[in-house]
TORPA-4810 file (N, C-alpha, C, O; in nm, 3 decimals):
<nodes>
NODE_1_5.230_-6.059_2.366_5.173_-5.974_2.262_5.285_-5.897_2.194_5.370_-5.835_2.258_M
NODE_2_5.283_-5.905_2.059_5.390_-5.846_1.981_5.365_-5.704_1.936_5.459_-5.635_1.898_G
NODE_3_5.239_-5.658_1.940_5.211_-5.523_1.892_5.136_-5.445_1.999_5.074_-5.502_2.089_I
NODE_4_5.145_-5.314_1.986_5.077_-5.228_2.083_4.932_-5.205_2.042_4.891_-5.238_1.931_T
NODE_5_4.858_-5.149_2.132_4.717_-5.117_2.106_4.705_-5.022_1.988_4.620_-5.042_1.901_Y
NODE_6_4.790_-4.919_1.984_4.784_-4.821_1.874_4.817_-4.885_1.740_4.755_-4.853_1.639_R
NODE_7_4.916_-4.975_1.739_4.950_-5.045_1.615_4.833_-5.130_1.568_4.802_-5.136_1.449_E
NODE_8_4.768_-5.197_1.663_4.653_-5.281_1.628_4.540_-5.197_1.571_4.477_-5.237_1.474_A
NODE_9_4.513_-5.081_1.629_4.409_-4.991_1.578_4.444_-4.943_1.437_4.357_-4.935_1.350_K
NODE_10_4.573_-4.912_1.415_4.617_-4.866_1.283_4.598_-4.977_1.180_4.552_-4.952_1.068_R
NODE_11_4.632_-5.100_1.216_4.616_-5.214_1.125_4.469_-5.236_1.092_4.435_-5.258_0.976_I
NODE_12_4.383_-5.229_1.193_4.239_-5.246_1.169_4.185_-5.136_1.079_4.098_-5.161_0.996_L
NODE_13_4.235_-5.015_1.096_4.193_-4.904_1.011_4.234_-4.930_0.866_4.156_-4.905_0.774_S
NODE_14_4.356_-4.979_0.845_4.403_-5.011_0.710_4.322_-5.125_0.650_4.293_-5.124_0.531_K
NODE_15_4.284_-5.224_0.733_4.202_-5.334_0.684_4.066_-5.283_0.637_4.016_-5.326_0.534_Q
NODE_16_4.007_-5.190_0.714_3.879_-5.131_0.674_3.893_-5.056_0.542_3.807_-5.065_0.455_D
NODE_17_4.002_-4.982_0.529_4.027_-4.908_0.405_4.045_-5.004_0.288_3.990_-4.981_0.180_E
NODE_18_4.120_-5.111_0.308_4.141_-5.211_0.203_4.009_-5.278_0.166_3.983_-5.302_0.048_A
NODE_19_3.926_-5.307_0.263_3.796_-5.369_0.237_3.709_-5.276_0.154_3.640_-5.321_0.062_R
NODE_20_3.711_-5.145_0.185_3.633_-5.049_0.107_3.681_-5.043_-0.039_3.599_-5.036_-0.131_D
NODE_21_3.812_-5.046_-0.058_3.867_-5.043_-0.194_3.824_-5.168_-0.270_3.780_-5.159_-0.385_V
NODE_22_3.837_-5.284_-0.207_3.798_-5.409_-0.272_3.650_-5.408_-0.305_3.610_-5.449_-0.414_I
NODE_23_3.568_-5.362_-0.214_3.423_-5.357_-0.238_3.388_-5.262_-0.353_3.292_-5.287_-0.426_N
NODE_24_3.465_-5.154_-0.369_3.437_-5.061_-0.477_3.465_-5.123_-0.614_3.407_-5.082_-0.714_S
NODE_25_3.554_-5.222_-0.620_3.586_-5.290_-0.744_3.502_-5.414_-0.768_3.501_-5.467_-0.879_Y
NODE_26_3.431_-5.461_-0.667_3.362_-5.589_-0.675_3.268_-5.600_-0.795_3.266_-5.703_-0.861_R
NODE_27_3.192_-5.498_-0.823_3.101_-5.502_-0.937_3.173_-5.507_-1.069_3.125_-5.568_-1.165_G
NODE_28_3.291_-5.442_-1.076_3.367_-5.442_-1.201_3.427_-5.577_-1.231_3.444_-5.613_-1.348_M
NODE_29_3.461_-5.654_-1.127_3.522_-5.786_-1.149_3.431_-5.877_-1.229_3.479_-5.962_-1.305_E
NODE_30_3.301_-5.861_-1.213_3.206_-5.951_-1.279_3.132_-5.886_-1.395_3.046_-5.949_-1.457_T
NODE_31_3.164_-5.761_-1.425_3.093_-5.689_-1.530_3.106_-5.759_-1.666_3.006_-5.776_-1.736_L
NODE_32_3.225_-5.799_-1.701_3.244_-5.868_-1.829_3.164_-5.997_-1.837_3.104_-6.026_-1.941_G
NODE_33_3.162_-6.073_-1.729_3.085_-6.197_-1.729_2.936_-6.169_-1.741_2.864_-6.239_-1.812_K
NODE_34_2.889_-6.065_-1.671_2.747_-6.031_-1.679_2.708_-5.984_-1.818_2.593_-6.001_-1.860_R
NODE_35_2.802_-5.925_-1.891_2.777_-5.882_-2.028_2.807_-5.994_-2.128_2.802_-5.973_-2.249_L
NODE_36_2.838_-6.111_-2.077_2.866_-6.231_-2.156_2.986_-6.212_-2.248_2.983_-6.253_-2.364_Q
NODE_37_3.092_-6.150_-2.196_3.216_-6.133_-2.269_3.316_-6.238_-2.220_3.308_-6.283_-2.106_L
NODE_38_3.408_-6.276_-2.305_3.503_-6.381_-2.270_3.614_-6.335_-2.176_3.665_-6.414_-2.097_R
NODE_39_3.652_-6.209_-2.184_3.766_-6.163_-2.105_3.754_-6.014_-2.076_3.667_-5.944_-2.130_S
NODE_40_3.843_-5.966_-1.990_3.849_-5.823_-1.961_3.894_-5.744_-2.083_3.858_-5.628_-2.097_N
NODE_41_3.974_-5.806_-2.171_4.017_-5.737_-2.292_3.897_-5.704_-2.380_3.889_-5.595_-2.437_K
NODE_42_3.803_-5.797_-2.389_3.681_-5.770_-2.466_3.601_-5.658_-2.402_3.546_-5.573_-2.471_E
NODE_43_3.595_-5.658_-2.269_3.523_-5.552_-2.197_3.586_-5.416_-2.226_3.515_-5.318_-2.249_L
NODE_44_3.718_-5.410_-2.224_3.789_-5.284_-2.251_3.759_-5.234_-2.392_3.732_-5.116_-2.411_I
NODE_45_3.763_-5.325_-2.490_3.731_-5.284_-2.627_3.588_-5.232_-2.638_3.562_-5.133_-2.705_L
NODE_46_3.494_-5.300_-2.571_3.354_-5.256_-2.573_3.342_-5.115_-2.513_3.270_-5.031_-2.567_K
NODE_47_3.411_-5.091_-2.404_3.406_-4.959_-2.340_3.465_-4.852_-2.430_3.413_-4.740_-2.436_L
NODE_48_3.574_-4.884_-2.502_3.631_-4.788_-2.595_3.535_-4.758_-2.709_3.531_-4.646_-2.759_F
NODE_49_3.457_-4.857_-2.751_3.362_-4.837_-2.860_3.256_-4.735_-2.825_3.209_-4.661_-2.912_E
NODE_50_3.216_-4.729_-2.697_3.107_-4.638_-2.660_3.156_-4.500_-2.620_3.076_-4.408_-2.604_I
NODE_51_3.287_-4.483_-2.603_3.341_-4.354_-2.563_3.372_-4.268_-2.684_3.397_-4.318_-2.794_E
NODE_52_3.372_-4.138_-2.663_3.412_-4.046_-2.770_3.564_-4.043_-2.779_3.633_-4.081_-2.684_E
NODE_53_3.617_-4.000_-2.891_3.760_-4.005_-2.917_3.843_-3.934_-2.811_3.950_-3.983_-2.775_D
NODE_54_3.797_-3.819_-2.760_3.875_-3.746_-2.660_3.893_-3.831_-2.534_3.999_-3.828_-2.472_E
NODE_55_3.792_-3.906_-2.499_3.800_-3.991_-2.380_3.902_-4.102_-2.401_3.976_-4.137_-2.309_S
NODE_56_3.906_-4.157_-2.521_4.000_-4.265_-2.551_4.143_-4.213_-2.538_4.228_-4.281_-2.482_V
NODE_57_4.169_-4.096_-2.589_4.302_-4.036_-2.580_4.341_-4.015_-2.433_4.454_-4.042_-2.394_V
NODE_58_4.247_-3.968_-2.355_4.274_-3.947_-2.212_4.305_-4.079_-2.143_4.399_-4.086_-2.063_E
NODE_59_4.228_-4.183_-2.172_4.253_-4.314_-2.112_4.389_-4.367_-2.154_4.463_-4.420_-2.071_V
NODE_60_4.423_-4.353_-2.282_4.553_-4.401_-2.327_4.667_-4.328_-2.257_4.769_-4.389_-2.225_F
NODE_61_4.651_-4.199_-2.232_4.757_-4.126_-2.163_4.775_-4.179_-2.020_4.887_-4.185_-1.969_S
NODE_62_4.665_-4.215_-1.956_4.675_-4.274_-1.822_4.741_-4.412_-1.829_4.826_-4.445_-1.747_H
NODE_63_4.701_-4.493_-1.928_4.760_-4.626_-1.942_4.910_-4.617_-1.967_4.988_-4.694_-1.911_L
NODE_64_4.950_-4.522_-2.051_5.092_-4.506_-2.081_5.170_-4.470_-1.955_5.281_-4.519_-1.934_K
NODE_65_5.112_-4.384_-1.872_5.180_-4.343_-1.748_5.182_-4.456_-1.644_5.281_-4.474_-1.573_A
NODE_66_5.072_-4.532_-1.635_5.062_-4.636_-1.534_5.141_-4.762_-1.570_5.197_-4.828_-1.483_L
NODE_67_5.145_-4.794_-1.699_5.207_-4.920_-1.743_5.315_-4.891_-1.847_5.306_-4.936_-1.961_Y
NODE_68_5.415_-4.816_-1.807_5.517_-4.767_-1.899_5.592_-4.881_-1.968_5.617_-4.875_-2.088_E
NODE_69_5.629_-4.986_-1.893_5.703_-5.097_-1.952_5.619_-5.171_-2.055_5.666_-5.201_-2.165_E
NODE_70_5.494_-5.202_-2.020_5.406_-5.272_-2.113_5.374_-5.184_-2.234_5.358_-5.235_-2.345_Q
NODE_71_5.363_-5.054_-2.213_5.336_-4.963_-2.324_5.450_-4.970_-2.425_5.426_-4.975_-2.546_W
NODE_72_5.574_-4.972_-2.375_5.689_-4.984_-2.464_5.687_-5.115_-2.541_5.718_-5.118_-2.660_G
NODE_73_5.649_-5.224_-2.472_5.638_-5.354_-2.539_5.533_-5.348_-2.649_5.553_-5.403_-2.757_D
NODE_74_5.421_-5.282_-2.622_5.313_-5.273_-2.720_5.355_-5.192_-2.841_5.317_-5.222_-2.954_A
NODE_75_5.435_-5.087_-2.818_5.479_-5.003_-2.930_5.569_-5.078_-3.028_5.566_-5.050_-3.148_E
NODE_76_5.649_-5.172_-2.978_5.741_-5.245_-3.066_5.679_-5.374_-3.120_5.742_-5.444_-3.199_V
NODE_77_5.557_-5.405_-3.077_5.488_-5.524_-3.126_5.411_-5.489_-3.252_5.353_-5.381_-3.263_T
NODE_78_5.410_-5.580_-3.347_5.337_-5.558_-3.472_5.188_-5.541_-3.444_5.135_-5.606_-3.354_A
NODE_79_5.120_-5.455_-3.519_4.976_-5.438_-3.498_4.901_-5.565_-3.535_4.950_-5.645_-3.614_P
NODE_80_4.782_-5.584_-3.478_4.706_-5.705_-3.510_4.663_-5.705_-3.656_4.645_-5.600_-3.717_P
NODE_81_4.648_-5.826_-3.710_4.603_-5.840_-3.849_4.461_-5.786_-3.864_4.429_-5.721_-3.964_E
NODE_82_4.376_-5.813_-3.765_4.238_-5.766_-3.768_4.214_-5.687_-3.639_4.191_-5.748_-3.534_V
NODE_83_4.217_-5.553_-3.644_4.193_-5.475_-3.522_4.056_-5.509_-3.462_3.957_-5.520_-3.534_P
NODE_84_4.053_-5.525_-3.331_3.930_-5.559_-3.262_3.909_-5.707_-3.244_3.816_-5.748_-3.174_G
NODE_85_3.994_-5.789_-3.305_3.984_-5.934_-3.287_4.086_-5.976_-3.182_4.206_-5.956_-3.199_E
NODE_86_4.036_-6.035_-3.073_4.124_-6.072_-2.963_4.157_-6.220_-2.968_4.076_-6.303_-3.008_L
NODE_87_4.278_-6.250_-2.927_4.322_-6.389_-2.918_4.350_-6.419_-2.772_4.419_-6.344_-2.704_K
NODE_88_4.294_-6.531_-2.724_4.306_-6.567_-2.583_4.389_-6.693_-2.565_4.389_-6.782_-2.649_E
NODE_89_4.459_-6.699_-2.451_4.530_-6.820_-2.413_4.431_-6.920_-2.355_4.328_-6.881_-2.300_D
NODE_90_4.463_-7.046_-2.367_4.387_-7.147_-2.295_4.472_-7.192_-2.177_4.593_-7.170_-2.176_T
NODE_91_4.410_-7.253_-2.080_4.483_-7.297_-1.961_4.588_-7.402_-1.996_4.694_-7.405_-1.933_K
NODE_92_4.562_-7.488_-2.096_4.659_-7.590_-2.134_4.787_-7.524_-2.187_4.897_-7.571_-2.157_E
NODE_93_4.773_-7.418_-2.266_4.890_-7.350_-2.320_4.979_-7.297_-2.209_5.101_-7.306_-2.218_D
NODE_94_4.918_-7.243_-2.106_4.995_-7.188_-1.995_5.068_-7.297_-1.920_5.181_-7.276_-1.876_K
NODE_95_5.005_-7.414_-1.903_5.068_-7.520_-1.826_5.173_-7.596_-1.906_5.268_-7.649_-1.847_S
NODE_96_5.161_-7.604_-2.038_5.257_-7.679_-2.118_5.381_-7.599_-2.152_5.485_-7.658_-2.182_T
NODE_97_5.374_-7.469_-2.147_5.490_-7.387_-2.182_5.521_-7.291_-2.068_5.475_-7.177_-2.069_A
NODE_98_5.599_-7.336_-1.968_5.631_-7.245_-1.859_5.709_-7.125_-1.911_5.799_-7.138_-1.993_P
NODE_99_5.673_-7.009_-1.863_5.738_-6.887_-1.906_5.679_-6.828_-2.032_5.719_-6.720_-2.074_G
NODE_100_5.584_-6.897_-2.094_5.521_-6.843_-2.215_5.432_-6.726_-2.177_5.369_-6.727_-2.071_A
NODE_101_5.428_-6.627_-2.262_5.346_-6.511_-2.234_5.225_-6.512_-2.323_5.215_-6.593_-2.415_T
NODE_102_5.131_-6.422_-2.296_5.011_-6.412_-2.377_5.045_-6.372_-2.520_4.968_-6.399_-2.612_K
NODE_103_5.159_-6.307_-2.539_5.197_-6.267_-2.673_5.242_-6.386_-2.756_5.227_-6.385_-2.879_K
NODE_104_5.297_-6.490_-2.690_5.356_-6.598_-2.767_5.265_-6.717_-2.790_5.280_-6.787_-2.890_S
NODE_105_5.170_-6.744_-2.701_5.082_-6.859_-2.715_4.939_-6.812_-2.739_4.885_-6.735_-2.660_K
NODE_106_4.879_-6.857_-2.849_4.746_-6.814_-2.886_4.664_-6.934_-2.928_4.714_-7.021_-3.000_V
NODE_107_4.535_-6.940_-2.884_4.452_-7.052_-2.925_4.313_-7.008_-2.967_4.274_-7.028_-3.082_D
NODE_108_4.239_-6.948_-2.876_4.099_-6.913_-2.902_4.089_-6.772_-2.956_4.165_-6.684_-2.915_T
NODE_109_3.995_-6.749_-3.048_3.978_-6.618_-3.108_3.834_-6.573_-3.093_3.741_-6.653_-3.104_T
NODE_110_3.816_-6.444_-3.066_3.683_-6.386_-3.064_3.688_-6.251_-3.132_3.791_-6.184_-3.129_S
NODE_111_3.578_-6.209_-3.194_3.575_-6.084_-3.267_3.490_-5.981_-3.198_3.385_-6.010_-3.141_S
NODE_112_3.539_-5.858_-3.203_3.464_-5.742_-3.156_3.488_-5.633_-3.256_3.603_-5.604_-3.290_I
NODE_113_3.383_-5.570_-3.306_3.404_-5.457_-3.398_3.483_-5.348_-3.329_3.456_-5.316_-3.213_P
NODE_114_3.578_-5.291_-3.396_3.664_-5.189_-3.336_3.642_-5.055_-3.403_3.737_-4.991_-3.446_A
NODE_115_3.518_-5.013_-3.413_3.487_-4.889_-3.483_3.549_-4.767_-3.415_3.591_-4.674_-3.484_S
NODE_116_3.555_-4.765_-3.282_3.609_-4.648_-3.212_3.756_-4.665_-3.179_3.819_-4.569_-3.136_A
NODE_117_3.812_-4.782_-3.196_3.950_-4.806_-3.163_4.029_-4.820_-3.292_4.047_-4.930_-3.344_V
NODE_118_4.076_-4.708_-3.343_4.156_-4.716_-3.465_4.262_-4.610_-3.466_4.340_-4.601_-3.561_S
</nodes>
């Protein structure tokens, strides 16, 4: 046996904690599909549409703090031609161009009104 009883108890406790965290997110993983949206990006835009402006600012401040590198990338990227219109990658694009990012390969388009996101 490689671990002690106390280590095993600690590991089991962490597993229980991890299981609780995963279970708390389980409903959110399928929320977009249940709302018949194509992607999580569409879900995020829909959620911004129903929130008041102060809430959007608060969420953006959290996003900026949590994803600082991606935030910087977004700031130097040109704004979309049509705000609220999302462009999605297809699986073929990802497999044919190794190293391609979502910013560089675009195929499918879907529209969402962006009344609250401006």
